[in-house]
N, C-alpha and C positions, 0 to 999 in steps of 0.2 A: 645445653644451656648456652646462650650467647654471651661473649665476653662484653661486660658492661662498658669497656673503653672503645668498643667498636661503633662508629658513628653510622655506618652503612653496611650493607652486604650486597653481594653481586648475584643475580639469578638471570638465567637465560630465557628469554621470551621469544618463541619462534626464531631460535638461532641468533638473536642479538642479545648483547648484554645490557642490562638495566641494574638500578641500585633502588634499595628501599631501606628504610630504618629495620634493624633486627625486631623480630616479633610483629611485623606487619601482617595483618589478616588478609587472606585472599581477596575478598570483596573491596576492601580498602585499596589494595594494590592495583585491581582491576579499574577502579574509579580514578585513581591517578594516572592510569595510562589512557584516560578519556574514553573508556568503554562501559557500557551499560551491563552490569553483572547478569541482568535478566536476560540479555540477548546475545550470551556467548557460551560455548561450551569449552572446558578445560580439560587437558591432559597434564597430570602433574608427575614428573618423574617417570614417565613412561605409561602411566596408568590414568584411564579416564577417571576423573574425580567426581564422585556422585555430589549433587548441589547440596545436599542436606550436611555434607561435611565441610563445606566452604567457610562457615562461620567460625569454626574451630580449627582451621588451617592456617598455621603461622609459618610464614616463609622463612626458610634458612638459606644460609650461603651455599651457592651452587645448584639450588633447586633449578630444574628445567621445566618450563611450562611451554606448552603448545596450545595457543588460543585461537579458537575458530569463531567467527562472527556468523550468527544465524541471520540469514536473510530469507525474507518471504518473497514469493513471486507467484506468478499466474500465467 
């Protein structure tokens, strides 16, 4: 459980530090980064996170995300 006096937490995204509010859900965080959640794949703390778990994944301090953008081509 997050300390209610904490205004923001730090998470690592592709090796860079970012902040967000405690309890931020993953899709909202992705959107805040300017990403379309439908067009990315996410590794969460070293594990590929299945999309059906995104809506219930609350970010915690020191979480590590690797985000890959899906690009179409031909």
